[in-house]
C-alpha positions in Angstrom: 0.4 0.0 -0.3 2.7 2.6 0.7 4.6 2.4 -2.6 1.3 3.0 -4.0 0.3 5.9 -2.0 4.3 7.0 -2.8 3.7 7.1 -6.7 0.3 8.7 -6.8 2.1 12.3 -6.1 3.5 12.1 -9.4 0.5 11.9 -11.7 -0.4 14.7 -13.5 -3.7 15.1 -11.9 -4.9 17.9 -13.8 -3.5 16.7 -17.4 -5.8 13.7 -16.8 -8.9 16.0 -15.7 -8.2 18.0 -19.0 -8.3 15.0 -21.4 -11.7 14.4 -20.5 -12.7 18.2 -20.9 -15.4 18.6 -24.1 -14.8 22.6 -23.1 -15.4 24.4 -26.7 -16.6 21.6 -28.8 -19.9 20.5 -30.0 -21.4 17.4 -29.7 -24.6 15.8 -32.0 -26.7 12.9 -30.4 -29.4 11.4 -32.7 -31.9 9.6 -30.8 -31.2 11.9 -28.3 -34.5 12.8 -26.7 -34.4 9.9 -24.1 -33.1 7.2 -22.7 -29.4 6.0 -23.9 -29.0 9.2 -26.2 -30.7 11.6 -23.6 -27.9 10.1 -21.1 -24.7 10.5 -23.9 -26.0 14.0 -24.1 -26.3 14.6 -20.4 -22.7 13.5 -20.0 -21.2 15.0 -22.7 -22.4 18.6 -21.9 -21.4 17.6 -18.1 -17.8 17.1 -19.6 -18.1 20.7 -21.0 -19.6 20.7 -24.9 -22.4 22.1 -26.4 -24.8 19.5 -27.3 -27.6 19.3 -30.3 -30.3 16.3 -30.5 -31.8 15.0 -33.5 -35.0 12.9 -32.7 -38.7 12.4 -34.4 -40.1 12.7 -30.4 -39.9 15.7 -28.4 -37.3 15.5 -26.0 -38.3 14.9 -21.8 -38.7 17.4 -19.6 -34.4 17.1 -18.3 -33.2 17.7 -21.4 -34.5 21.3 -21.2 -32.7 21.2 -17.5 -29.0 21.1 -19.3 -28.8 24.0 -20.6 -29.6 26.5 -17.5 -27.4 23.4 -14.9 -24.6 23.3 -16.8 -24.5 26.5 -18.9 -23.9 24.6 -22.0 -25.9 25.2 -25.3 -28.4 23.2 -26.1 -30.9 22.7 -29.4 -33.3 20.3 -30.3 -34.6 19.2 -34.1 -37.4 16.9 -35.0 -35.3 14.6 -37.5 -36.2 11.3 -38.9 -32.9 9.6 -39.7 -34.5 7.0 -41.7 -35.4 9.9 -44.1 -32.6 11.3 -46.1 -34.3 14.5 -46.7 -35.1 14.9 -42.7 -31.4 13.9 -42.2 -29.9 16.3 -45.0 -32.3 19.4 -43.3 -31.4 18.7 -40.0 -27.9 19.2 -40.4 -28.1 22.3 -43.0 -30.2 23.7 -39.9 -27.5 22.5 -37.1 -24.7 23.8 -39.2 -26.3 27.2 -39.5 -27.3 27.4 -36.1 -24.0 26.1 -34.8 -21.7 28.2 -37.4 -20.5 24.6 -38.8 -19.1 23.6 -35.7 -19.1 20.0 -34.9 -16.1 17.7 -32.9 -18.2 14.4 -31.8 -21.3 12.7 -33.0 -23.3 9.9 -31.4 -25.3 8.2 -33.4 -27.7 6.7 -31.1 -31.1 6.6 -32.6 -32.7 2.6 -33.1 -35.8 0.7 -33.2 -36.4 -2.3 -32.6 -39.1 -5.3 -33.8 -39.8 -8.3 -31.3 -41.0 -10.4 -34.3 -40.1 -14.3 -34.7 -37.5 -14.9 -37.7 -40.2 -16.2 -39.4 -43.0 -14.1 -39.3 -40.5 -10.8 -40.4 -41.3 -8.8 -43.5 -39.4 -7.1 -45.9 -41.4 -3.9 -44.5 -40.7 -4.8 -41.0 -37.2 -5.5 -41.6 -36.4 -2.3 -44.2 -38.1 -0.1 -41.5 -35.8 -1.4 -39.0 -32.1 -0.8 -41.3 -33.4 2.3 -42.4 -32.8 3.6 -38.6 -30.4 1.1 -37.4 -27.5 1.3 -39.9 -28.6 3.4 -43.3 -29.5 6.1 -40.5 -26.5 5.9 -38.7 -24.4 5.1 -41.6 -25.0 8.7 -43.0 -25.5 10.7 -39.8 -22.1 9.1 -39.5 -21.1 10.5 -42.7 -22.5 13.8 -42.8 -21.1 14.6 -39.6 -17.3 13.4 -40.8 -18.1 16.1 -43.8 -19.2 18.7 -41.4 -16.0 17.7 -39.0 -13.4 17.9 -42.1 -15.0 21.1 -43.6 -14.8 23.0 -40.3 -10.9 21.8 -39.3 -11.9 20.3 -35.9 -8.4 18.5 -34.1 -11.2 16.4 -32.0 -13.3 14.3 -34.4 -14.9 11.7 -32.2 -17.4 9.8 -33.7 -19.2 6.9 -31.4 -21.3 4.4 -33.2 -23.9 2.9 -30.7 -24.3 -1.0 -31.1 -25.3 -3.4 -28.9 -24.4 -6.2 -26.7 -26.8 -7.8 -29.4 -23.9 -7.8 -31.9 -22.0 -10.1 -29.7 -24.4 -13.1 -28.6 -27.9 -14.3 -29.3 -30.4 -12.7 -27.0 -32.2 -15.6 -26.2 -35.1 -13.8 -24.1 -36.4 -11.5 -27.2 -37.2 -12.2 -30.8 -35.3 -9.6 -32.8 -32.8 -11.1 -35.0 -33.1 -8.7 -37.5 -31.9 -6.1 -34.3 -28.8 -8.3 -33.8 -28.1 -8.0 -37.6 -28.3 -4.7 -37.6 -26.5 -4.0 -34.5 -23.7 -6.7 -36.3 -23.6 -4.3 -39.0 -22.8 -1.3 -36.9 -19.8 -3.1 -35.3 -18.7 -4.2 -38.7 -18.6 -1.1 -40.2 -17.2 1.3 -37.5 -13.1 -0.4 -38.6 -13.3 0.3 -41.9 -15.0 3.7 -41.2 -12.3 4.4 -38.9 -9.2 3.4 -41.4 -10.9 5.9 -43.9 -11.2 8.9 -41.5 -7.8 8.3 -39.8 -5.9 10.6 -42.5 -8.1 13.2 -41.2 -7.9 12.5 -37.7 -11.3 11.8 -37.1 -11.4 8.9 -34.7 -14.4 6.3 -35.1 -15.3 3.9 -32.2 -18.8 2.0 -31.1 -19.9 1.2 -27.9 -22.1 -2.2 -27.6 -24.1 -1.7 -23.9 -26.1 -4.1 -22.8 -29.7 -4.5 -21.2 -30.7 -1.2 -20.3 -33.7 0.1 -18.5 -35.1 2.2 -21.5 -38.4 3.0 -23.4 -37.6 0.3 -25.8 -37.0 -2.5 -22.8 -39.2 -0.9 -20.7 -42.1 -3.6 -22.7 -40.3 -7.0 -21.1 -40.6 -6.0 -17.3 -41.5 -10.2 -17.6 -37.8 -10.4 -18.4 -36.2 -8.2 -16.2 -35.0 -11.0 -13.6 -33.6 -13.2 -16.3 -31.5 -9.8 -17.7 -30.4 -9.5 -14.1 -28.8 -13.2 -13.7 -27.4 -12.8 -17.1 -25.1 -10.0 -15.8 -22.2 -10.4 -13.2 -23.1 -7.7 -10.9 -27.3 -9.2 -11.2 -28.2 -5.5 -12.3 -29.8 -4.1 -15.2 -27.7 -0.9 -16.4 -29.8 2.7 -16.6 -28.3 4.9 -19.5 -26.4 6.9 -17.2 -24.1 3.8 -16.4 -23.5 3.6 -20.1 -22.9 7.5 -20.1 -19.2 7.1 -19.1 -18.1 5.1 -21.8 -19.7 7.6 -24.2 -17.7 10.5 -22.8 -14.7 8.8 -22.9 -14.7 8.0 -26.3 -15.7 11.5 -27.1 -12.7 12.9 -25.4 -8.8 13.1 -25.5 -8.9 10.6 -22.7 -9.0 7.6 -25.6 -7.2 9.6 -28.5 -5.1 6.3 -28.6 -8.1 4.6 -29.8 -10.0 4.0 -33.2 -11.8 1.1 -34.7 -12.5 -0.4 -31.7 -16.1 -1.7 -29.9 -16.3 -1.2 -26.3 -18.6 -3.6 -24.4 -20.5 -2.2 -21.7 -23.0 -4.9 -20.2 -21.9 -5.6 -17.1 -20.3 -8.7 -17.6 -23.3 -10.4 -19.6 -21.1 -11.2 -22.5 -18.6 -13.2 -20.5 -21.3 -15.5 -18.1 -22.9 -16.4 -21.3 -19.5 -17.6 -22.5 -19.4 -19.1 -18.7 -22.8 -20.9 -18.9 -22.7 -24.7 -19.4 -26.6 -25.2 -20.4 -28.9 -22.6 -22.1 -32.2 -21.8 -20.3 -35.3 -24.0 -22.1 -36.3 -21.9 -25.4 -39.7 -22.2 -24.5 -39.5 -20.1 -21.8 -37.9 -18.1 -24.1 -34.8 -17.9 -21.3 -37.0 -16.7 -18.0 -38.7 -18.6 -15.6 -40.2 -17.2 -12.6 -41.8 -20.0 -10.1 -45.7 -20.9 -11.6 -45.7 -17.8 -13.8 -43.6 -17.2 -16.9 -44.1 -13.4 -16.3 -45.0 -10.4 -14.8 -46.9 -7.3 -15.5 -49.2 -4.7 -14.2 -52.1 -4.9 -16.9 -52.6 -7.1 -19.6 -54.9 -6.2 -22.4 -56.3 -9.3 -24.8 -57.1 -8.3 -28.3 -55.1 -5.7 -30.4 -57.8 -4.2 -32.4 -58.5 -0.5 -32.5 -60.1 -1.4 -28.2 -57.1 -3.2 -27.1 -54.8 -1.2 -28.8 -55.9 2.2 -27.4 -55.9 1.1 -24.2 -52.3 0.2 -24.4 -51.0 2.5 -26.0 -52.7 5.3 -23.3 -51.3 3.0 -20.4 -47.6 2.8 -21.8 -48.2 6.9 -21.9 -48.4 7.1 -18.3 -45.7 4.6 -18.0 -47.8 1.6 -16.9 -46.5 -1.9 -17.6 -48.6 -3.3 -19.8 -48.8 -6.8 -22.0 -51.3 -7.3 -25.2 -51.4 -10.3 -26.6 -53.5 -11.3 -30.1 -54.1 -14.6 -31.8 -53.5 -12.7 -35.0 -50.1 -12.7 -36.5 -50.2 -9.2 -38.4 -52.6 -6.5 -37.7 -55.9 -5.9 -39.5 -54.2 -5.5 -43.8 -57.8 -4.6 -45.1 -61.7 -3.9 -44.2 -63.3 -4.0 -40.7 -64.2 -0.7 -39.1 -63.6 2.4 -41.4 -65.3 5.3 -40.3 -63.7 8.2 -37.3 -66.6 10.3 -36.3 -65.5 14.2 -35.3 -65.1 13.3 -31.4 -62.5 10.6 -32.1 -61.0 12.5 -34.5 -61.0 15.4 -32.0 -59.0 12.3 -29.7 -56.5 11.2 -31.7 -55.8 15.7 -32.4 -55.5 15.6 -28.7 -53.4 12.5 -28.8 -50.7 14.2 -31.5 -51.4 11.3 -33.2 -54.4 12.3 -36.1 -51.9 13.6 -38.8 -51.1 10.5 -40.6 -54.7 9.8 -41.0 -55.8 13.1 -42.1 -53.2 13.1 -44.8 -54.1 9.5 -46.0 -57.7 9.2 -45.5 -61.0 10.3 -47.5 -63.6 12.9 -45.7 -67.3 12.8 -45.9 -69.1 16.1 -45.9 -72.7 15.4 -46.8 -74.9 13.0 -47.2 -77.3 11.9 -50.3 -80.5 10.2 -50.3 -81.7 8.3 -53.3 -85.1 6.3 -54.1 -86.3 4.1 -56.2 -90.5 3.0 -56.8 -92.3 1.1 -58.5 -93.3 4.0 -60.7 -90.0 5.5 -61.0 -86.3 4.3 -61.2 -83.7 5.5 -58.6 -83.2 9.0 -58.4 -81.9 11.4 -55.8 -84.3 13.0 -53.5 -82.4 14.6 -51.1 -78.8 15.8 -49.9 -77.8 17.8 -46.8 -74.8 18.3 -44.8 -73.5 15.4 -42.5 -72.4 16.9 -39.2 -74.2 20.8 -39.7 -72.4 23.4 -37.0 -75.6 24.7 -35.5 -76.6 20.9 -34.3 -73.2 19.9 -34.1 -70.5 22.2 -33.5 -68.0 20.0 -33.9 -64.0 21.4 -35.0 -63.9 18.6 -37.8 -67.4 18.3 -38.6 -67.2 15.2 -41.1 -66.3 11.6 -41.2 -63.3 10.7 -41.8 -62.8 7.2 -43.7 -59.8 4.5 -43.4 -59.8 0.8 -43.4 -59.1 -0.3 -39.6 -55.4 -1.2 -40.3 -54.4 1.9 -40.9 -56.1 3.2 -37.4 -54.1 0.3 -35.7 -51.2 1.0 -37.8 -51.1 4.9 -35.9 -51.4 3.2 -32.5 -48.9 0.7 -33.0 -46.0 2.9 -34.4 -46.9 5.0 -31.1 -46.5 2.1 -28.7 -43.7 0.7 -30.1 -41.9 4.2 -30.4 -42.3 3.7 -26.2 -41.1 0.0 -26.5 -44.4 -1.6 -26.2 -45.2 -4.8 -28.9 -48.1 -6.1 -29.3 -47.5 -10.4 -28.7 -48.7 -12.0 -31.3 -50.0 -15.8 -32.1 -51.2 -15.2 -28.4 -54.7 -17.1 -27.7 -56.1 -15.9 -24.5 -57.4 -19.4 -22.3 -57.8 -18.5 -18.9 -57.5 -16.8 -15.9 -57.4 -17.5 -12.3 -56.9 -15.8 -9.0 -53.5 -16.5 -7.1 -54.8 -16.6 -3.4 -54.0 -14.0 -0.8 -53.8 -11.4 -3.3 -55.3 -9.6 -5.8 -53.5 -10.5 -8.9 -54.4 -12.8 -11.3 -53.0 -15.6 -13.2 -53.9 -15.0 -17.4 -53.1 -17.8 -19.6 -52.3 -18.0 -22.9 -51.3 -20.4 -26.0 -48.5 -19.5 -27.8 -49.8 -21.1 -31.2 -46.3 -21.2 -33.6 -45.3 -23.3 -30.5 -48.2 -25.5 -28.8 -47.3 -24.0 -25.6 -49.0 -22.4 -22.6 -47.5 -19.8 -20.9 -49.2 -17.7 -18.1 -48.3 -14.1 -16.9 -49.1 -12.9 -13.3 -51.0 -9.7 -13.7 -52.9 -7.3 -11.6 -55.4 -6.4 -13.8 -56.9 -8.1 -17.0 -59.0 -6.3 -19.8 -60.7 -8.2 -22.4 -60.9 -6.0 -25.8 -61.3 -9.5 -27.3 -64.4 -8.5 -29.7 -68.5 -9.9 -29.3 -67.4 -13.8 -28.8 -64.9 -12.1 -25.5 -63.5 -15.0 -23.6 -62.6 -12.8 -21.2 -66.1 -11.8 -20.0 -66.4 -15.2 -19.3 -64.7 -14.6 -16.0 -66.6 -11.4 -15.2 -69.7 -13.0 -13.3 -73.3 -12.6 -14.7 -71.6 -10.5 -17.7 -73.5 -11.9 -20.7 -74.7 -10.4 -23.3 -78.5 -9.0 -23.3 -80.7 -8.0 -26.2 -81.6 -9.3 -29.3 -79.7 -11.2 -33.0 -82.0 -9.6 -35.4 -82.6 -11.1 -39.0 -81.1 -8.3 -40.8 -77.9 -8.7 -42.5 -76.0 -6.9 -45.0 -72.9 -8.4 -47.0 -69.9 -5.2 -47.1 -67.8 -5.0 -50.2 -64.5 -2.5 -50.2 -62.9 -1.7 -54.0 -62.3 0.7 -56.6 -65.7 0.9 -58.3 -66.5 1.8 -62.1 -70.0 3.4 -62.2 -71.9 6.1 -63.7 -73.8 7.0 -60.4 -72.9 10.8 -60.0 -72.5 10.8 -56.2 -69.7 8.0 -56.1 -67.8 10.5 -54.0 -70.3 10.9 -51.0 -72.2 9.4 -48.3 -75.2 7.8 -50.1 -78.3 5.9 -48.3 -80.0 3.8 -51.2 -84.0 2.9 -50.9 -84.9 0.5 -53.4 -88.1 -0.8 -54.0 -87.2 -3.9 -55.3 -83.6 -5.3 -53.6 -83.5 -3.2 -50.3 -81.2 -0.9 -48.9 -77.8 0.3 -49.6 -75.2 2.4 -48.1 -71.8 4.1 -50.0 -69.1 5.2 -48.5 -65.9 6.8 -50.0 -62.7 5.5 -48.8 -58.9 5.9 -49.3 -57.3 5.0 -52.4 -60.1 5.6 -54.0 -61.8 2.8 -52.4 -65.7 2.7 -52.1 -67.5 0.9 -49.5 -70.9 -0.9 -49.7 -73.3 -1.9 -47.5 -75.8 -4.3 -49.1 -78.4 -4.9 -47.5 -79.4 -9.3 -47.6 -82.4 -9.1 -45.3 -84.5 -6.7 -43.6 -85.1 -7.1 -39.8 -88.4 -8.5 -39.9 -87.8 -10.5 -43.1 -86.2 -13.9 -43.5 -82.1 -14.1 -42.9 -80.0 -15.2 -45.9 -78.4 -18.6 -45.7 -74.6 -17.3 -44.8 -73.4 -20.0 -47.3 -75.6 -18.1 -50.0 -74.1 -14.6 -48.5 -70.7 -14.7 -51.8 -69.3 -11.7 -52.7 -71.0 -12.7 -56.1 -74.3 -12.8 -54.8 -73.9 -9.0 -52.4 -72.3 -7.8 -56.1 -75.4 -8.9 -58.1 -77.9 -7.5 -55.2 -76.1 -3.7 -55.1 -76.5 -4.1 -59.1 -80.0 -5.0 -59.0 -80.4 -2.1 -56.4 -78.3 0.6 -58.1 -80.3 -0.1 -61.7 -79.8 1.6 -64.2 -76.7 2.7 -63.2 -73.6 1.0 -63.9 -71.9 -0.6 -61.2 -68.4 -2.7 -62.2 -65.1 -3.5 -59.5 -62.2 -2.8 -60.9 -60.8 -4.2 -58.0 -61.9 -5.9 -55.2 -60.1 -5.7 -51.7 -62.2 -6.8 -49.1 -65.7 -8.7 -48.7 -68.0 -9.3 -45.4 -71.1 -10.4 -44.1 -72.8 -9.9 -40.6 -76.0 -10.3 -38.9 -77.2 -7.6 -37.1 -77.1 -7.8 -33.1 -77.7 -5.2 -30.6 -77.0 -6.2 -27.4 -75.0 -4.2 -24.1 -73.1 -7.0 -21.5 -74.7 -6.5 -18.2 -71.7 -6.2 -16.2 -68.1 -4.0 -17.8 -66.1 -5.2 -15.0 -65.8 -7.8 -11.7 -67.1 -6.6 -8.6 -63.3 -6.4 -7.3 -62.4 -3.9 -9.8 -59.9 -6.1 -11.7 -61.3 -7.9 -14.4 -62.9 -5.2 -17.5 -64.4 -5.6 -20.8 -64.4 -2.8 -23.3 -65.4 -2.4 -27.3 -67.4 -5.3 -29.1 -66.7 -7.4 -26.2 -68.9 -5.1 -24.3 -71.8 -4.1 -26.8 -72.7 -5.4 -30.2 -74.7 -3.2 -33.2 -75.1 -2.6 -36.6 -72.0 -1.1 -38.7 -74.4 1.4 -40.4 -73.8 4.3 -38.2 -70.1 4.0 -38.3 -70.1 3.6 -34.5 -68.0 0.6 -33.3 -64.6 1.7 -33.3 -65.2 4.9 -32.1 -67.3 4.1 -29.2 -65.2 0.9 -28.4 -61.7 2.9 -29.0 -63.5 5.9 -26.2 -64.3 2.6 -24.0 -60.5 1.8 -23.3 -59.5 5.7 -23.4 -62.0 6.0 -20.7 -60.7 3.2 -18.4 -56.7 3.9 -19.3 -56.9 7.4 -17.4 -59.0 5.6 -14.2 -56.5 2.6 -14.5 -53.2 5.1 -14.1 -54.4 7.2 -11.0 -55.4 3.8 -8.9 -52.2 2.0 -10.3 -50.2 5.3 -9.5 -51.9 5.5 -6.1 -53.5 9.2 -6.9 -57.0 7.9 -6.6 -58.9 5.1 -4.6 -60.2 2.5 -6.8 -63.4 3.9 -6.4 -62.8 5.3 -9.3 -63.0 3.0 -11.5 -66.4 2.3 -10.5 -67.2 4.8 -12.2 -65.8 2.9 -16.5 -68.8 1.3 -15.8 -71.5 3.2 -14.7 -70.7 6.1 -18.0 -69.4 3.3 -20.6 -72.5 0.8 -20.1 -74.9 4.0 -20.2 -73.2 4.9 -23.3 -73.5 1.3 -24.9 -77.1 1.2 -23.9 -77.8 5.0 -25.6 -75.9 3.4 -28.7 -78.1 0.2 -28.7 -81.7 2.3 -28.5 -80.1 4.8 -31.5 -78.8 1.6 -33.6 -82.7 -0.5 -33.0 -84.0 3.1 -34.6 -81.7 3.8 -36.7 -81.8 -0.1 -38.6 -85.7 0.2 -38.9 -85.5 4.2 -40.7 -83.4 2.7 -43.4 -85.9 -0.2 -43.9 -88.6 2.9 -44.3 -87.0 5.3 -46.4 -85.5 8.6 -46.9 -88.0 10.2 -44.8 -87.3 8.2 -41.7 -84.1 8.1 -42.0 -82.8 11.7 -42.0 -85.6 12.0 -38.6 -83.7 9.4 -37.0 -80.5 10.7 -38.1 -80.8 14.6 -37.3 -82.7 13.8 -33.8 -79.5 11.9 -33.4 -77.2 13.5 -35.1 -74.6 14.5 -31.9 -74.6 11.4 -30.9 -73.9 9.9 -33.8 -71.1 12.4 -34.1 -69.4 11.3 -31.0 -69.8 15.1 -29.1 -73.3 14.4 -27.7 -72.2 11.6 -25.5 -73.3 12.6 -21.9 -72.4 11.0 -18.6 -75.0 11.0 -16.2 -75.0 11.6 -11.7 -71.7 9.9 -10.7 -68.8 11.4 -8.8 -67.1 12.7 -12.0 -70.7 14.7 -12.9 -71.7 17.1 -10.6 -71.7 20.8 -10.2 -74.6 23.2 -11.1 -76.0 23.1 -14.4 -76.1 26.7 -15.7 -78.7 27.3 -17.9 -77.3 29.9 -20.2 -74.5 27.6 -21.0 -74.4 24.6 -23.3 -71.2 23.4 -21.4 -72.7 21.3 -18.5 -72.1 18.5 -15.7 -71.4 15.2 -17.8 -71.1 16.5 -21.2 -67.2 17.2 -23.5 -65.9 20.1 -24.0 -67.1 22.7 -26.4 -64.6 23.6 -29.1 -63.5 27.2 -29.2 -60.6 29.2 -29.9 -58.2 31.4 -27.7 -55.0 32.7 -27.7 -52.5 31.4 -25.6 -51.5 34.3 -23.4 -47.6 33.7 -23.7 -46.9 33.3 -27.1 -49.6 35.2 -28.9 -50.4 31.4 -30.7 -54.4 30.9 -31.8 -55.6 27.8 -30.0 -58.0 25.3 -29.8 -58.9 25.3 -26.5 -60.0 21.7 -26.2 -57.0 20.7 -28.1 -54.4 22.5 -26.4 -53.5 20.7 -23.5 -52.6 17.2 -24.4 -54.4 13.9 -22.8 -52.1 13.1 -20.2 -54.3 11.5 -17.8 -54.7 14.5 -15.3 -58.0 16.8 -14.5 -58.2 19.6 -16.1 -59.4 22.7 -13.9 -60.0 25.8 -15.8 -61.0 29.4 -14.3 -63.2 31.3 -16.4 -61.8 35.2 -15.3 -63.9 37.1 -17.2 -61.8 40.1 -15.6 -58.5 39.6 -14.3 -57.6 42.8 -12.5 -60.9 42.7 -10.3 -60.6 39.3 -9.7 -56.6 38.9 -8.5 -57.9 38.8 -4.5 -60.8 35.5 -5.8 -57.3 34.1 -7.5 -54.9 34.6 -4.5 -57.1 33.3 -2.2 -57.8 30.2 -4.6 -54.2 29.6 -5.2 -53.7 29.8 -1.6 -56.0 27.0 -0.9 -54.7 24.9 -3.3 -51.1 25.0 -2.4 -51.8 24.9 1.4 -54.4 22.4 1.0 -54.2 19.3 3.2 -55.6 16.8 0.4 -53.6 13.9 0.4 -53.9 13.4 -3.0 -51.0 16.3 -3.3 -48.7 14.3 -1.4 -49.6 11.2 -3.0 -49.1 12.5 -7.0 -45.4 13.6 -5.7 -44.7 9.9 -5.7 -46.4 9.3 -8.2 -44.5 12.0 -10.3 -41.6 9.3 -9.7 -42.9 6.2 -9.6 -41.5 5.6 -6.3 -42.5 2.3 -4.7 -45.1 1.8 -7.2 -43.1 -0.7 -8.9 -43.9 1.7 -12.1 -41.7 4.2 -14.6 -42.0 7.5 -13.8 -44.3 9.5 -16.0 -43.4 10.7 -19.0 -44.5 13.9 -20.0 -44.6 17.6 -21.8 -43.1 19.8 -19.1 -45.2 22.9 -19.8 -48.2 20.7 -18.7 -46.8 19.3 -15.4 -45.2 22.2 -13.5 -47.6 22.1 -11.1 -48.5 18.4 -10.9 -49.4 15.2 -12.6 -52.6 15.0 -12.2 -53.8 18.3 -12.2 -53.2 21.0 -15.1 -54.5 24.5 -14.0 -55.7 27.0 -16.7 -57.3 30.6 -16.9 -59.4 31.7 -19.7 -59.9 35.5 -19.8 -61.9 37.8 -21.3 -59.1 40.6 -20.1 -56.7 42.5 -22.6 -53.2 40.9 -22.6 -52.2 44.3 -21.7 -54.2 44.7 -18.4 -52.2 42.3 -16.9 -48.6 40.6 -16.1 -48.2 36.7 -15.5 -46.4 37.7 -12.3 -49.5 39.3 -11.5 -51.3 35.9 -10.8 -51.0 33.1 -8.0 -48.2 31.0 -8.0 -49.7 28.5 -9.8 -51.0 30.2 -12.3 -47.5 31.7 -13.3 -46.0 28.4 -12.6 -49.0 27.1 -15.4 -48.0 30.0 -17.7 -48.6 27.6 -20.9 -52.3 26.6 -20.1 -53.4 30.7 -19.7 -55.8 31.8 -22.3 -57.1 35.3 -23.7 -61.1 34.9 -24.8 -60.2 36.9 -27.9 -60.0 34.7 -30.7 -63.6 32.8 -31.0 -66.2 35.1 -32.9 -69.0 34.0 -30.5 -66.5 33.8 -27.4 -65.3 30.6 -25.3 -66.8 32.9 -22.3 -69.7 32.5 -23.8 -70.1 29.4 -25.3 -68.8 27.8 -21.9 -70.7 29.6 -19.5 -73.2 31.5 -21.2 -73.4 35.1 -19.9 -70.9 35.5 -17.1 -70.7 38.4 -14.6 -67.3 40.5 -14.8 -67.9 39.8 -10.6 -67.7 36.7 -10.9 -65.6 33.6 -11.7 -66.9 30.0 -13.5 -64.8 27.0 -13.2 -65.2 23.5 -14.6 -63.3 20.4 -14.2 -62.7 18.6 -17.0 -61.6 14.5 -18.0 -64.3 13.3 -19.6 -67.2 14.5 -17.9 -66.5 16.6 -15.0 -68.3 19.4 -12.8 -68.8 22.9 -13.5 -69.7 25.7 -10.7 -69.3 29.4 -10.6 -68.4 32.0 -8.2 -68.6 35.3 -6.9 -65.2 36.9 -6.4 -65.6 36.9 -2.1 -65.8 33.2 -2.4 -62.3 32.5 -2.9 -62.3 30.3 0.2 -65.4 28.3 -0.3 -64.1 27.4 -4.3 -61.1 25.5 -2.8 -63.2 23.9 -0.6 -65.4 22.7 -3.8 -62.7 21.1 -5.5 -61.1 19.8 -2.4 -65.0 18.5 -2.0 -65.0 17.2 -5.6 -61.9 15.5 -5.7 -62.2 13.5 -2.7 -63.0 9.8 -4.4 -59.2 9.8 -5.1 -57.8 10.7 -1.5 
């Protein structure tokens, strides 16, 4: 020991520190918005480098603290590295903003596809290679060109490979991912050789199992991963950070063309093992079950994907099972109503659907009689503003697979993948606990596997197997004799209303419903038998039979099919399950598992997805400990009520179809708000109470009313119902006609909320980090969670911007500066739409989730308003 101590003074510690310093250098990290990429960015910044990141998603809040806390420059560019145009555009803007400075590049963007080797498609593989190989390669190429151009003396490119390039990862189905990372490791020394003459070093890092969004989809594998590492744990992104800083710095100036493995010894443990785990158990075994999670979702149609997607967004561990080998490719549900479009906009997922789907703004009516051949009898706007008031007054037409793909892509970007070829078989209670053991058959290997979970949700359709495990939950209602054939394809016709929604009533051949579709297709619903008629034999209902029936009904117009993409046949059943959940609030059903009806009004997928959305945010609050389980009871109360409303409407709608234009138009007009989705209403219950202010459209239990407002902080005109994203929060809106005269009220209310003794405020701080709850930290846009992860506070005022400053407001609103709005952008006015004629001596308060409460208070009642809010949220504490 003494010899070592005597040697220490001879070390030049200052020189060593300088070797690791990145002061004055500029670094670019792709995939830097979260996970390892964000950790690399943070580590490089700690060493002194200015940081730019490329990513397709917005950075986590931690990124925005780097500049302030570390005193370096940062910038975020929304760039898709798999797109040559996007990548080059990103580099151009980066070069302009940073005066062409670049010394360090870390191409970290990467994706995975959890699919068996025998099921991988060209598209799956191409998508993966486009990011992991081509995106990385050309990021490094453009970075190298920039470094050569600026003449840096410290050029370092750190390619991100993976432990998967060294070993077979037995616990995951990732052959393509392994190959892509092998390509990265193999290209590294070749690129390094070419770049050596320019003084640019090129190395790679091969991380092991790291706790990121990509690995979050496999909570059931955590124990096996830990056992593979010598130190008995999986890495956090920060554990990989040091290796990146080392390779970026002069401390590694004599290293190039090398790969650094940072995997906790997993690579060597594999070499040391004498027997591999059982392939049937995918490399793990946990007692009597193969995996554990928080929520199991059965069914990956629109309902199941909407549920799983939102749970993944909220940071809840979820496994989604589906017995199909892939998503829906054609046909099935095709119509998105205005409220569903609004929901996808609130989730920031609407853009690809709006871009690629068809839109229907009108409906025309055609009829033939014995005396007169087929002719148009009327036309009307589908969703008139004075009756509906939707911000998107049309139906969006796209086949079910397009909707599924949008949700799947969002899930996969967060590390959640559908477990395909997996057929739910049974579930059982775990003795002495509230947990469930869910068993499913892996149909590709004919093996039974078991997942231990806290909650089970059946989104598995009308023949739901999960429903069987909820006592007394059978479907009630009727299966009618009405039968319809459905055909999707490109039609060649001289019928003039091909691109409108059309209701046809033929005196001789029944009814037809025309629906324009994406890619120049049309869907025809062809009536094969009426409700009071004799049902057509299913074997007889072939595509040819349906085509001939359609031609007969459409005479004298020509009707030919250039292509046929999908055919279906269904018998109209109108039934609702007696229960949507068990008495312990552990097993639920959603979508068609809870209600069945006709497809004529395009309600199925819309209602199903809103079932799931309603359940998702409530599960999140209960799982995080932010609410008592009592909240979950409102799921059945609210959504079963909507299901019954839907069935009552559907019965009359089907009758009206068989009665002709007058009956159908009357039925449509009377139910138009419900059909659009904006008229869904909840009654009573713990979430829908407060004054019903007769002068306003906004009532307790109703949805927000679309309105334009101006965001105070940046003067942007926005839609109030869309601006605050869906974050599983309650949004508390304060409508303040006159801010200067209401400041005392606002400060009193603000103090009541900040100084509240609510247990919820204390527990939500735990929820913010996920500590002790077995769930991941909540990941949300910081501007909406500055005060709380359970509540977003907002103010809408008719005062001019010049009449007050943000600093005049109570702290709780100062911290909520991104949700302060001026009511000067809507011709009618948001305040007028929501509250009617609100006195300037009054403040209106609304609480919104999907239902909410409504109250008004005079300016002397700040304390009372605070106590009303506390009372409203007693179900949470």
